[in-house]
C-alpha positions in Angstrom: -46.4 -175.2 82.4 -45.2 -173.1 85.0 -43.5 -170.5 82.4 -46.9 -170.6 80.0 -48.4 -169.4 82.8 -46.3 -166.6 83.7 -46.1 -165.4 80.3 -49.8 -165.5 80.0 -49.8 -163.6 83.0 -47.3 -161.3 81.4 -49.3 -160.5 78.5 -52.6 -160.3 80.2 -50.9 -157.5 82.4 -49.5 -155.7 79.4 -52.8 -155.7 77.7 -54.5 -153.9 80.7 -52.2 -151.3 80.9 -52.4 -150.7 76.9 -56.5 -150.7 77.3 -56.2 -148.3 80.6 -54.1 -145.7 79.1 -55.6 -142.6 78.5 -56.0 -141.1 74.7 -53.7 -138.0 74.0 -55.5 -135.2 74.7 -57.1 -133.0 71.7 -54.7 -130.1 70.5 -56.5 -127.1 72.3 -58.5 -124.4 69.6 -57.0 -121.6 68.2 -58.4 -118.7 70.0 -61.0 -116.7 68.2 -60.2 -113.2 66.9 -60.4 -110.2 69.3 -63.4 -108.2 67.6 -61.8 -104.9 67.5 -63.4 -101.8 70.1 -66.1 -100.1 68.1 -65.3 -96.7 66.6 -67.6 -94.1 68.2 -68.7 -91.7 65.8 -70.3 -88.3 66.8 -72.9 -85.9 65.2 -71.8 -82.1 64.8 -75.5 -80.4 63.6 -74.8 -76.4 62.8 -76.3 -74.3 61.1 -75.4 -75.1 57.7 -75.8 -78.3 57.5 -74.4 -81.8 59.5 -71.4 -83.3 60.3 -70.6 -86.8 61.4 -66.8 -87.9 62.2 -65.7 -90.5 63.3 -62.9 -90.8 66.2 -60.4 -93.7 66.3 -60.1 -94.7 70.1 -57.0 -97.6 69.2 -54.5 -94.8 68.1 -56.0 -91.7 69.6 -57.6 -93.1 73.0 -56.9 -89.9 75.5 -58.0 -87.7 72.7 -61.3 -89.7 71.9 -62.3 -90.0 75.7 -61.5 -86.1 76.3 -63.5 -85.0 73.0 -66.2 -87.4 73.9 -66.7 -86.5 77.5 -67.1 -83.0 76.4 -69.9 -84.4 73.6 -71.7 -86.0 76.3 -71.5 -83.1 78.4 -73.2 -80.5 76.2 -70.4 -78.1 75.9 -70.0 -78.0 72.4 -73.8 -77.0 72.1 -74.1 -73.2 71.2 -70.6 -72.7 70.2 -69.6 -71.2 67.3 -66.9 -72.1 64.4 -64.2 -69.2 65.1 -61.5 -69.7 62.8 -61.9 -71.0 59.4 -59.5 -70.2 56.6 -60.2 -71.8 53.5 -57.4 -73.6 51.7 -56.3 -74.7 55.7 -58.8 -75.7 58.3 -62.2 -74.9 59.9 -61.5 -74.9 63.9 -64.2 -74.2 66.4 -64.8 -75.4 70.1 -64.3 -72.8 72.3 -66.3 -69.8 72.0 -70.2 -68.8 72.1 -71.5 -66.4 69.9 -71.1 -63.6 71.9 -67.8 -63.8 71.6 -67.3 -65.5 75.0 -64.8 -68.1 75.8 -66.2 -71.2 77.5 -63.6 -72.4 80.6 -62.6 -75.8 79.4 -64.2 -79.0 81.9 -61.2 -80.7 82.2 -57.3 -80.3 82.4 -55.3 -80.3 78.9 -54.8 -83.4 77.6 -51.0 -85.4 76.4 -50.3 -84.6 73.1 -50.9 -87.4 70.6 -49.9 -86.1 67.4 -47.3 -89.3 67.2 -49.9 -91.8 66.5 -49.0 -92.1 63.1 -52.1 -90.1 62.0 -51.6 -87.3 59.1 -53.3 -84.4 58.9 -54.7 -85.0 55.4 -58.0 -83.6 54.2 -61.1 -84.1 56.7 -59.2 -85.3 59.5 -60.3 -84.0 63.1 -57.5 -82.7 64.9 -57.0 -81.3 68.2 -56.1 -77.6 68.8 -53.7 -76.1 71.1 -51.4 -73.4 71.8 -47.7 -72.9 71.2 -47.9 -75.4 74.6 -47.5 -79.2 73.0 -49.9 -80.6 75.9 -52.2 -77.5 76.0 -55.2 -79.3 74.1 -59.1 -79.0 76.0 -61.7 -78.3 74.2 -60.7 -76.7 70.9 -60.9 -79.4 67.3 -60.5 -78.4 63.9 -60.9 -79.9 60.7 -58.6 -80.1 57.9 -59.9 -79.0 54.7 -56.8 -79.8 52.3 -53.9 -82.0 53.5 -51.5 -80.1 56.1 -48.7 -82.3 56.7 -46.5 -78.9 58.3 -48.9 -79.9 61.4 -48.0 -84.0 61.6 -45.3 -85.0 64.0 -42.2 -84.4 63.3 -40.3 -84.8 66.6 -40.1 -84.0 70.1 -38.1 -81.2 70.5 -40.6 -77.9 70.5 -44.0 -76.7 70.3 -43.6 -76.4 66.3 -42.3 -80.0 65.8 -44.3 -82.1 68.3 -47.4 -81.7 65.5 -51.0 -82.0 66.2 -53.3 -84.8 67.4 -55.1 -86.3 64.9 -58.0 -88.3 66.2 -60.9 -89.2 63.7 -62.1 -88.1 60.3 -65.6 -87.1 58.8 -67.5 -89.5 57.2 -71.0 -87.7 56.1 -71.1 -84.1 55.4 -67.5 -83.1 53.8 -70.1 -80.9 52.2 -70.7 -79.2 54.8 -67.3 -78.8 56.1 -66.3 -77.1 51.9 -69.1 -74.9 52.8 -68.2 -73.6 56.1 -64.9 -73.2 54.8 -65.7 -71.1 52.0 -68.0 -68.5 54.4 -66.6 -64.8 54.1 -64.4 -64.1 57.1 -63.2 -60.7 58.7 -60.7 -59.7 61.1 -63.0 -58.6 64.1 -59.8 -58.6 66.7 -56.7 -59.9 67.4 -58.1 -62.9 69.4 -60.6 -63.1 66.0 -58.7 -62.9 63.0 -60.6 -65.1 60.9 -64.6 -65.3 61.8 -66.9 -65.8 59.9 -70.4 -64.1 59.5 -72.7 -64.5 59.5 -71.7 -67.1 62.7 -71.2 -70.5 61.6 -72.4 -72.2 65.4 -72.8 -76.2 66.2 -76.5 -76.3 67.2 -76.2 -79.7 69.1 -73.7 -82.0 69.5 -74.3 -86.2 70.7 -73.1 -89.4 69.8 -74.6 -91.2 67.7 -73.0 -94.9 67.4 -70.1 -96.8 67.3 -68.8 -99.0 64.4 -66.3 -102.1 64.7 -62.2 -100.0 64.7 -60.1 -101.1 61.9 
């Protein structure tokens, strides 16, 4: 009889322990995919029409931040495209309609030409001197594929390449109109100066689209 009572007691304890065992935890849900950072867009309203460029803050964060700082400061308003070469590029961002250079707002930036973006038609890139890290305010838009401007190595200024940090998303017809403007040699500094002047009347940040 005692053996039977002991067996029942042991069975009851086992049942109680089993009943008190907490259920297994549910597996953690997979994290939701992160939303890419928005890609800022800038409107360049010129006296020839509007050009809208989309910047790439993921692959060219320094160049993008730099360009946006100049835009937000109103720096580009009233500047000209002072170097226009058909079958090459159009360059601006540094001179007024009086052909006076504008002082930069910030120190020059690190060259990001090794970011994998190529100087293809319609891309936006930083202009610079032969010093690879001398870019400040001036920029250019490629009107053809300029593979010779792409990054090759970090051995010298030429092989470092020119940093692409955006692309034209609207107004490429305006770019083509500008590149076809007659130019002349005005001075050693201005050897491809379009006449009449191509003026950036207003540059503004207009919107952002999801990157990627």
